[in-house]
C-alpha positions in Angstrom: 97.4 93.7 120.9 99.3 95.9 118.3 97.8 97.4 115.5 100.1 95.6 113.0 98.7 92.1 114.4 95.3 93.8 114.2 95.7 94.3 109.9 97.0 90.7 109.8 93.5 89.9 111.4 91.4 92.6 109.5 93.0 90.5 106.2 92.0 87.0 107.6 88.6 88.5 108.6 88.0 89.1 104.6 89.7 86.0 103.5 87.3 83.9 105.5 84.4 85.6 104.9 84.8 85.3 100.8 85.9 81.7 100.8 82.9 80.8 103.4 80.5 82.7 101.5 81.5 81.0 98.1 81.4 77.5 99.8 77.9 78.0 100.9 76.7 79.3 97.5 78.1 76.0 95.5 76.8 73.9 98.6 73.6 71.9 97.1 71.2 71.4 99.7 67.4 70.3 100.0 66.2 73.8 100.8 67.5 77.0 99.6 69.3 79.6 101.8 67.3 82.9 102.8 69.4 85.5 101.9 67.3 88.6 102.5 69.4 90.2 105.5 73.0 90.6 106.7 72.1 88.4 109.2 70.8 85.4 107.2 73.7 85.8 105.1 76.2 85.4 107.9 74.5 82.4 109.3 73.9 80.9 106.1 77.4 81.0 104.8 80.1 82.1 108.2 78.7 80.8 111.2 80.5 76.9 110.3 83.9 79.0 110.9 82.9 82.2 112.6 80.6 81.0 114.8 77.2 82.6 115.9 78.6 84.8 117.6 81.6 86.3 115.7 84.5 84.9 118.1 84.8 81.8 115.7 83.7 78.3 115.7 85.4 75.9 118.0 88.3 73.7 116.3 86.4 70.1 116.6 83.7 71.9 114.5 85.6 74.4 112.0 86.7 71.8 109.7 90.0 73.2 109.2 92.9 74.2 111.4 92.9 77.9 112.3 95.8 80.1 111.7 96.8 81.9 114.5 95.7 85.2 113.6 92.2 84.0 112.7 89.7 86.9 113.7 87.5 87.5 116.2 84.5 90.2 115.0 84.0 91.3 118.5 87.4 92.6 118.9 86.6 96.2 117.9 90.7 97.1 116.7 90.1 94.5 114.4 86.9 95.9 112.7 86.6 99.7 113.0 89.8 101.3 111.2 88.7 100.1 108.0 86.0 101.4 105.6 83.1 99.4 104.7 83.9 100.1 101.3 87.1 98.5 101.6 85.1 95.1 103.0 83.0 95.3 100.0 85.6 95.7 97.6 87.6 92.6 98.9 84.8 90.4 98.7 83.2 91.7 95.5 86.7 91.4 93.5 88.3 88.7 95.5 92.0 89.0 97.1 93.7 90.0 94.1 91.7 93.0 93.5 93.0 94.5 96.7 96.3 93.3 96.6 95.4 90.3 99.6 95.8 86.6 99.1 94.6 85.2 95.3 93.1 82.2 97.1 90.2 84.5 98.3 88.1 84.5 94.9 85.9 87.1 93.3 82.1 87.0 94.3 80.8 89.8 91.9 78.6 86.9 90.2 78.1 85.5 93.3 76.4 88.2 95.6 74.8 91.3 94.5 76.4 94.2 96.1 73.3 94.9 98.3 74.0 91.6 99.9 77.5 92.3 100.3 76.8 95.8 102.1 74.2 93.8 104.2 76.8 91.3 105.2 79.5 93.7 105.8 76.8 96.1 107.8 75.8 93.1 109.9 79.4 91.7 110.7 80.3 95.7 112.0 77.7 94.7 114.6 79.9 92.5 116.3 81.8 95.2 117.7 79.8 96.8 120.6 82.3 99.4 121.9 81.1 102.5 120.5 84.1 104.6 121.5 86.2 103.3 118.4 85.9 105.7 115.8 85.1 104.3 112.4 87.3 104.0 109.5 84.9 106.4 107.1 86.3 109.6 109.1 90.0 108.4 107.7 89.6 111.2 105.2 92.2 111.9 102.6 94.9 113.6 104.2 95.3 117.9 102.9 98.7 119.2 102.4 98.4 121.3 105.8 95.3 121.0 107.5 95.6 118.0 110.2 93.0 115.1 110.3 90.9 114.5 113.1 91.0 110.8 112.7 93.9 109.3 114.9 96.3 107.1 112.5 98.8 104.6 111.8 100.8 106.1 109.2 104.3 107.2 107.8 104.1 110.4 105.8 107.1 112.4 104.0 106.2 116.1 102.9 108.1 118.3 101.0 107.8 121.8 99.9 110.0 123.4 97.4 110.4 127.3 96.8 109.2 128.1 93.6 110.5 132.0 93.8 113.1 134.2 95.5 115.3 132.3 97.8 115.7 128.6 96.9 114.8 126.1 99.8 113.7 122.7 100.5 111.7 121.9 103.4 110.8 118.3 104.3 109.0 116.7 107.1 109.2 113.1 108.2 106.3 112.1 110.3 105.2 109.3 112.4 102.0 108.7 113.5 101.1 105.7 115.8 97.5 105.1 117.9 97.2 103.4 120.9 93.7 102.4 122.6 90.5 103.6 120.8 91.0 107.5 120.6 94.6 108.3 121.1 97.4 109.0 118.9 101.4 109.6 119.3 103.0 111.7 116.3 106.3 112.8 115.9 107.8 115.3 113.3 111.3 115.6 112.2 111.7 118.2 109.7 114.9 118.3 107.6 115.3 121.9 105.7 117.9 123.2 103.3 118.0 126.6 102.8 120.1 129.1 100.7 121.7 132.0 102.6 123.6 133.5 99.8 124.3 132.6 95.9 126.3 129.3 96.0 125.8 128.9 99.8 123.6 126.4 101.2 123.1 125.2 104.6 120.9 121.9 105.9 120.0 120.0 108.7 117.5 118.8 111.3 114.8 121.7 112.0 112.9 122.2 114.8 111.0 118.7 115.6 107.7 118.3 117.1 106.1 115.5 119.5 102.5 115.7 120.7 99.5 114.0 121.3 95.8 113.6 119.9 92.9 112.5 121.4 89.5 111.9 119.5 87.0 113.9 121.8 83.6 113.7 119.8 82.9 111.1 117.2 79.3 110.3 115.5 79.0 108.7 111.9 75.1 109.0 112.2 75.9 112.9 111.8 79.4 112.5 109.7 81.1 114.4 112.7 84.3 114.1 114.4 86.2 116.9 116.6 89.9 115.9 118.4 92.4 117.9 120.2 96.4 118.3 120.0 99.1 119.0 122.5 102.5 118.9 121.5 106.0 120.3 122.3 108.3 122.0 119.6 111.8 121.3 120.7 114.5 124.2 119.2 116.2 121.4 117.7 117.5 123.1 114.5 120.0 126.1 114.0 118.5 129.3 114.4 121.8 130.9 112.9 121.0 129.2 109.6 117.5 129.5 109.3 116.6 126.2 110.7 114.6 126.8 113.6 113.4 129.3 115.9 115.8 128.9 118.8 113.3 128.6 121.5 110.7 125.9 122.6 107.3 126.5 121.8 103.8 124.8 122.9 101.5 123.8 120.1 97.7 123.0 120.9 95.0 122.8 118.1 91.4 121.7 117.3 90.8 119.2 114.4 87.2 118.9 113.1 86.0 116.8 110.0 82.3 116.7 108.6 81.4 114.0 106.3 79.5 115.3 103.6 77.2 113.3 100.5 78.7 112.0 97.5 81.9 111.1 99.3 82.7 115.1 100.0 83.9 116.2 103.0 85.4 119.4 104.9 88.3 119.5 107.6 89.2 122.4 109.8 92.0 123.1 112.2 92.4 126.0 114.5 95.5 126.4 116.9 98.4 128.5 118.4 101.9 128.2 118.9 103.0 129.6 122.4 106.8 130.1 122.5 108.4 130.2 125.9 110.3 133.5 124.9 108.3 135.4 122.5 111.3 137.8 122.0 113.1 135.3 119.7 109.9 134.2 117.8 106.7 135.6 118.1 103.0 133.9 119.1 101.0 133.2 116.4 97.5 131.7 115.7 96.6 129.2 112.7 93.6 128.2 111.1 93.6 125.8 108.2 90.7 124.5 106.2 90.3 121.7 103.5 87.3 120.9 101.1 87.3 117.8 99.0 85.6 115.5 96.8 86.6 111.7 96.2 85.8 109.6 92.9 86.5 106.1 92.9 87.2 103.6 89.8 85.8 100.3 89.5 82.0 100.9 90.5 83.1 103.2 93.1 85.4 100.4 94.8 88.6 101.0 93.3 91.4 103.5 93.0 90.9 107.1 94.6 91.3 110.2 93.1 90.3 113.3 95.5 91.0 116.9 94.2 90.9 119.3 97.1 91.7 122.8 98.0 92.7 124.6 101.2 92.4 127.9 102.4 95.1 128.6 105.3 96.1 131.3 107.5 98.9 132.2 110.2 98.7 135.2 112.0 101.9 136.5 114.0 101.2 138.9 117.4 103.6 141.3 116.1 102.8 145.2 116.2 101.2 146.2 112.5 101.3 142.3 111.3 98.5 141.2 109.1 97.7 137.8 108.4 99.3 135.5 105.9 96.7 133.8 103.7 97.3 131.0 101.1 95.1 129.4 99.0 96.6 125.4 98.1 94.7 123.5 95.1 95.8 119.9 95.2 95.0 116.2 94.5 95.6 112.8 96.2 95.6 109.7 94.6 96.1 106.1 95.8 98.9 104.1 94.4 98.9 100.6 95.5 95.6 98.4 94.9 95.2 98.1 98.9 95.0 101.9 98.5 97.6 102.1 101.8 100.0 104.0 99.9 98.9 107.5 98.3 100.4 110.5 96.8 99.1 114.4 97.0 100.8 116.9 94.5 99.5 120.6 95.1 100.8 124.4 95.3 100.8 127.0 98.2 99.9 130.1 96.9 100.0 133.4 98.8 97.4 135.4 98.5 98.3 138.1 101.3 101.9 139.7 102.0 103.0 138.4 98.8 106.2 140.7 98.6 108.2 138.4 100.5 106.3 134.9 100.5 107.1 132.3 97.5 104.8 130.3 96.0 105.6 126.8 97.1 105.0 123.4 95.2 104.0 120.5 97.9 103.7 117.0 97.7 103.9 114.0 100.3 103.9 110.4 100.2 101.9 108.5 102.7 102.1 105.0 104.2 99.2 103.5 106.2 101.1 100.8 107.7 98.0 99.4 109.5 97.0 98.1 106.0 100.1 96.1 105.6 103.8 96.5 104.5 105.2 99.0 102.3 105.4 96.6 99.6 102.7 94.8 100.5 99.2 95.1 98.2 101.0 96.3 94.9 99.7 93.3 92.7 
């Protein structure tokens, strides 16, 4: 099953949960439902459509014709990628609140936030395979520090030299997950550099293809560790400064720690090992990011995340010293569905400043698991 199909199922999950909750809340019964636990809310409001086991009630008893994407809560690829807050927001504010179908009503007056949280927590329990990492680890993406969480995203990131030699470096990055913990990543850079006044060179830089794998994930302690291995292909023109002219092997470890009050730390440690060190030196890199997210609409709306990164790169050349940079930045979600995001910042050299420029950095991110690029805006 593709993650795109899973995205449709997730949306259907939320639609039918909310509609059945509404129908049950408005049904007159001789004895009122008990809604003190998530299980009681689910059994009182949802089993008619979703069944006691979460796989869906039989067509003969459901009372409507099920769509092809009718959800099965026991399928972990449908339930784990999203945050609890995403489910809670859609139930509380309805489909229109998150750019889904307007058929789904708001339940701000029908259920308390505590009740919504309880039923979402209960629904999560239908996924019994704990190898799938939870969406809470899908933290905001820093400019340079790689995330530990495996994603289905397309990212266009650019760096513009604000000093000295003009240049624009752009990376088009595609990330695709498969299985519970694996991700394929392809990075295609397109660079434009000025070698002399009035003389520019542009083209494809050195492309990267690699695999990321989750090694450890525990939501109770809020920690995740992943490893990456990849090949940097010498697809750029070394003569014009668009590449190194040599194949390199890249490997790194990425760590995420969730902190209280929607704060977080993300760390990355890795190395680039060229096959011909005489053309480009071996290097070690360190990246770290600290941030905190604020949400509008009672904690369920648009996300604003200021971050700061401290990054370093050390070439293994005689008498070389590490390049240290500090990167203040912020990310904001653009679409109602929060699957399109923008990050703006600046990379400021702290050491070896005589030949390194301040860079303006930004990216646009599309999390295509949550829907099409043009979906979820209204």
